[in-house]
C-alpha positions as CSV (number, residue, x, y, z in Angstrom):
1,E,35.4,-5.4,29.9
2,R,35.2,-7.3,26.6
3,L,31.9,-6.2,25.0
4,L,30.4,-2.8,25.1
5,P,26.8,-3.1,26.3
6,E,25.7,-0.4,23.9
7,L,26.8,-2.6,21.0
8,L,25.0,-5.8,22.1
9,P,21.6,-4.9,20.7
10,F,23.0,-4.4,17.3
11,I,24.8,-7.8,17.4
12,C,21.4,-9.3,18.1
13,L,19.9,-7.4,15.2
14,S,22.6,-8.6,12.7
15,E,21.6,-10.9,9.9
16,R,24.1,-13.5,11.0
17,F,22.7,-13.6,14.5
18,F,19.1,-14.0,13.2
19,K,20.2,-16.7,10.8
20,F,22.0,-18.5,13.6
21,A,18.9,-18.3,15.8
22,V,16.7,-19.8,13.1
23,E,19.1,-22.6,12.3
24,T,19.4,-23.6,16.0
25,S,15.6,-23.4,16.6
26,A,13.3,-26.4,17.0
27,G,9.7,-26.8,16.0
28,S,7.8,-26.3,12.8
29,L,4.6,-24.3,13.6
30,S,6.2,-22.3,16.4
31,P,10.0,-22.5,16.2
32,R,11.9,-21.5,19.3
33,T,15.5,-21.3,20.3
34,N,17.2,-21.3,23.8
35,W,20.2,-19.7,25.5
36,S,22.4,-22.8,25.4
37,H,22.2,-22.6,21.6
38,L,22.5,-18.8,21.3
39,A,25.5,-18.9,23.6
40,Q,27.5,-20.7,20.9
41,F,27.1,-17.8,18.4
42,E,30.5,-16.5,17.3
43,F,31.2,-13.1,15.8
44,A,34.0,-10.7,15.1
45,L,34.7,-8.5,18.2
46,P,36.8,-5.4,17.6
47,P,38.8,-3.7,20.4
48,L,36.8,-1.5,22.9
49,V,38.0,1.7,21.3
50,Q,36.5,0.6,17.9
51,Q,33.4,-0.7,19.6
52,R,32.7,2.7,21.1
53,R,33.0,4.4,17.7
54,L,30.9,1.8,16.0
55,A,28.2,1.9,18.7
56,A,28.1,5.7,18.5
57,L,27.6,5.5,14.7
58,L,24.9,2.8,14.9
59,W,23.0,4.6,17.6
60,T,23.1,7.8,15.5
61,V,21.7,5.9,12.5
62,D,19.0,4.4,14.8
63,E,18.1,7.9,16.0
64,V,17.7,9.1,12.5
65,I,15.5,6.1,11.7
66,Q,13.3,6.7,14.8
67,E,13.0,10.4,13.9
68,S,12.1,9.5,10.3
69,I,9.4,7.0,11.5
70,S,7.9,9.7,13.8
71,L,7.9,12.4,11.1
72,H,6.3,9.9,8.6
73,S,3.6,9.1,11.1
74,K,2.8,12.7,11.8
75,T,2.7,13.5,8.1
76,Q,0.4,10.6,7.5
77,T,-1.9,11.9,10.2
78,L,-1.8,15.4,8.5
79,F,-2.6,13.8,5.2
80,E,-5.6,11.9,6.6
81,A,-6.9,15.0,8.5
82,S,-6.5,17.2,5.5
83,R,-8.3,14.7,3.3
84,N,-11.2,14.3,5.7
85,S,-11.7,18.0,6.4
86,E,-11.7,18.9,2.7
87,F,-14.7,16.7,1.9
88,E,-16.6,17.4,5.1
89,S,-16.8,21.1,4.4
90,I,-18.5,20.7,0.9
91,K,-22.3,20.8,1.1
92,T,-23.3,20.3,-2.6
93,T,-23.5,16.6,-3.4
94,K,-24.5,14.3,-6.2
95,R,-25.0,10.5,-6.3
96,L,-22.1,8.6,-7.9
97,S,-24.6,7.4,-10.6
98,E,-25.2,11.0,-11.7
99,V,-21.5,11.8,-12.4
100,M,-20.3,8.5,-14.0
101,V,-19.9,7.9,-17.7
102,Y,-18.8,4.3,-17.0
103,A,-19.1,1.9,-14.0
104,S,-18.5,-1.8,-14.3
105,D,-17.6,-4.9,-12.4
106,G,-15.2,-7.4,-14.0
107,P,-16.2,-10.6,-15.9
108,F,-17.8,-13.3,-13.7
109,G,-17.8,-17.1,-13.6
110,S,-16.8,-18.9,-16.7
111,K,-15.9,-15.7,-18.5
112,L,-12.6,-15.5,-16.6
113,K,-11.0,-18.5,-14.9
114,T,-7.5,-19.4,-13.9
115,E,-7.1,-21.4,-17.2
116,H,-7.4,-18.1,-19.1
117,Y,-4.3,-16.6,-17.4
118,A,-1.2,-16.2,-19.6
119,E,2.5,-15.5,-19.2
120,S,2.1,-12.2,-20.9
121,G,-0.5,-10.1,-22.8
122,A,-3.1,-7.7,-21.3
123,R,-2.9,-7.0,-17.6
124,L,-5.6,-8.5,-15.2
125,I,-6.3,-6.1,-12.3
126,R,-7.1,-7.9,-9.1
127,L,-7.8,-7.0,-5.5
128,Q,-4.1,-7.3,-4.5
129,N,-3.3,-4.5,-6.9
130,I,-5.4,-2.0,-5.0
131,G,-3.0,-0.7,-2.4
132,A,-3.5,1.7,0.5
133,R,-2.6,4.8,-1.5
134,N,-1.2,3.6,-4.8
135,F,-1.6,0.9,-7.5
136,N,0.4,-2.1,-6.4
137,D,2.2,-3.2,-9.5
138,T,4.3,-6.0,-7.9
139,D,1.6,-8.6,-8.2
140,R,1.1,-9.2,-11.9
141,A,-1.3,-11.4,-13.8
142,Y,-2.1,-11.5,-17.5
143,I,-4.5,-12.8,-20.1
144,S,-3.6,-13.4,-23.7
145,S,-4.1,-10.5,-26.2
146,F,-6.5,-12.7,-28.1
147,Y,-8.7,-13.3,-25.1
148,F,-8.5,-9.7,-24.1
149,N,-10.2,-8.8,-27.4
150,E,-13.1,-11.1,-26.4
151,L,-13.4,-9.3,-23.0
152,R,-12.8,-5.8,-24.4
153,R,-16.0,-4.5,-23.0
154,Y,-14.3,-4.7,-19.6
155,E,-11.3,-2.7,-20.7
156,V,-9.7,-0.4,-18.0
157,K,-7.9,2.7,-19.2
158,S,-5.2,4.8,-17.6
159,G,-6.6,7.3,-15.2
160,D,-9.7,5.2,-14.4
161,V,-10.5,4.6,-10.7
162,I,-10.4,1.0,-9.5
163,V,-12.4,0.2,-6.4
164,A,-12.2,-2.9,-4.2
165,G,-15.6,-4.5,-3.9
166,L,-14.3,-6.9,-1.2
167,G,-12.4,-6.1,2.0
168,D,-11.3,-7.4,5.4
169,E,-9.8,-6.1,8.6
170,T,-6.5,-5.0,7.0
171,H,-7.7,-4.2,3.5
172,P,-10.9,-2.0,3.6
173,V,-13.7,-2.5,1.2
174,G,-14.2,0.5,-1.1
175,R,-10.5,1.5,-1.2
176,A,-9.7,3.1,-4.5
177,V,-6.6,3.8,-6.7
178,L,-6.0,5.3,-10.1
179,I,-4.8,3.2,-13.0
180,P,-1.2,4.3,-13.9
181,E,-0.5,5.4,-17.5
182,S,2.2,2.8,-17.9
183,L,-0.1,-0.2,-17.4
184,G,-1.1,-0.7,-21.0
185,F,-4.1,-2.8,-22.0
186,A,-6.0,-4.2,-19.0
187,I,-9.3,-5.5,-17.7
188,N,-10.6,-5.6,-14.1
189,K,-11.5,-8.9,-12.4
190,A,-14.7,-9.4,-10.5
191,D,-14.9,-7.5,-7.3
192,C,-12.7,-4.8,-8.7
193,F,-15.0,-2.0,-10.0
194,C,-13.9,0.3,-12.7
195,L,-15.2,3.9,-12.4
196,R,-14.8,6.7,-15.0
197,A,-16.2,10.1,-14.1
198,N,-17.8,12.7,-16.3
199,K,-14.8,15.0,-16.6
200,G,-17.1,18.0,-17.0
201,I,-18.3,17.5,-13.5
202,L,-15.8,15.4,-11.6
203,S,-12.1,14.5,-11.8
204,N,-11.1,10.9,-11.3
205,E,-8.2,12.0,-9.0
206,Y,-10.7,13.8,-6.8
207,L,-13.1,10.8,-6.8
208,A,-10.3,8.4,-5.7
209,Y,-9.3,10.7,-2.8
210,F,-13.0,11.0,-1.7
211,L,-13.6,7.2,-1.7
212,N,-10.6,6.7,0.5
213,S,-11.7,9.5,2.9
214,Q,-13.6,9.1,6.2
215,N,-16.8,10.3,4.5
216,G,-16.4,8.0,1.5
217,Q,-15.5,5.0,3.6
218,R,-18.3,5.6,6.0
219,Q,-20.9,5.6,3.2
220,I,-19.4,2.5,1.5
221,I,-19.3,0.5,4.7
222,A,-22.9,1.4,5.4
223,R,-23.8,-0.1,2.1
224,A,-21.6,-3.2,2.4
225,Q,-22.7,-6.7,3.6
226,G,-20.8,-9.5,5.4
227,T,-18.9,-9.9,8.7
228,T,-15.3,-11.1,8.3
229,R,-15.2,-10.0,4.6
230,M,-17.3,-7.0,3.7
231,R,-18.7,-6.8,0.2
232,V,-20.3,-4.0,-1.8
233,N,-21.7,-4.2,-5.3
234,V,-21.7,-1.6,-8.1
235,G,-25.4,-0.9,-7.7
236,N,-25.0,0.1,-4.0
237,L,-21.7,2.0,-4.8
238,K,-23.6,4.2,-7.2
239,T,-25.8,5.5,-4.4
240,V,-22.9,7.0,-2.6
241,E,-23.2,10.8,-2.2
242,I,-20.1,12.7,-3.6
243,P,-19.4,16.3,-2.5
244,I,-19.1,18.2,-5.8
245,P,-17.3,21.6,-5.7
246,S,-16.2,23.4,-8.8
247,L,-13.6,21.7,-11.0
248,E,-11.1,24.5,-10.0
249,K,-11.7,23.7,-6.3
250,Q,-11.3,19.9,-7.0
251,E,-8.0,20.6,-8.6
252,Q,-6.8,22.6,-5.6
253,I,-7.8,19.8,-3.2
254,V,-6.1,17.2,-5.4
255,N,-2.9,19.3,-5.7
256,G,-2.7,19.9,-2.0
257,L,-3.1,16.2,-1.1
258,Q,-0.6,15.1,-3.8
259,Q,2.0,17.4,-2.2
260,I,1.6,15.8,1.2
261,E,1.7,12.3,-0.5
262,S,4.9,13.3,-2.3
263,A,6.4,14.3,1.1
264,L,5.3,10.9,2.5
265,D,7.0,9.0,-0.3
266,Q,10.3,11.0,0.2
267,M,10.3,10.2,3.9
268,A,9.6,6.5,3.2
269,Q,12.6,6.5,0.7
270,R,14.8,8.2,3.3
271,L,13.8,5.7,5.9
272,S,14.6,2.8,3.6
273,I,18.0,4.2,2.9
274,C,18.8,4.6,6.6
275,A,17.6,1.0,7.3
276,E,19.8,-0.3,4.5
277,M,22.8,1.7,5.8
278,A,22.4,0.2,9.3
279,K,22.0,-3.3,7.8
280,S,25.2,-2.8,5.7
281,L,27.2,-1.6,8.7
282,L,26.2,-4.7,10.7
283,S,27.1,-7.0,7.9
284,V,30.5,-5.4,7.5
285,V,31.4,-5.5,11.2
286,F,29.8,-8.8,12.2
287,G,29.9,-10.7,8.9
288,A,27.2,-11.3,6.3
């Protein structure tokens, strides 16, 4: 008679409620709260007529979010299926070593230590920059321009393929991304391999998609060592067999996969907007 049941879940999802639960919890490693504390939570409660309108709006937003999540998941499945089928159907193959003009690990040991890091200068590409589909530019590290000149033989250029030589359960070994044009001067750290294909035979974009495919991952894992953390070296990576169609066919495959990825990015953006809308509504009604 005072609180519409349909509105209660959103009260519990509000930022104020979560903050209150954290503040009234006890324990450091595994904090927990209880009902006697949560029962003291106070919030603005509009009349039932307004509650019904608000609940209807919030459930509509939630429905859109759930539909967006489902569509994004189905499109991701389509992307992976398309990528895998494209490479499985090509019979002509070459070893990676036969189609590379450059393949290198980063500087080891004393050549590159934490003390060489700088506030600015040339970018240092690390494992955490190799995302699931794209280059993760949120985690940035640098070396001075002066020291970059000393390590110039390890220079990474825009459009190169960077491959993770180390992986775990959530970050697969052998995952690959392209270096964005906006990165500027950069070198790769150890366990981040830089690959540059012979453009007359193989495009870097096609190579990155293949290494992330089921076929590519299967070959890389077969060449990797380790249990909890799988590791592969450049020598073993060079023995991977790459399906090599014509350059025209490679371009068709890349364009098709890029279109699906673009749709995935648009869906993710829509999902983020809907989630922010729901969060803003909750803040307005129940307080920030």
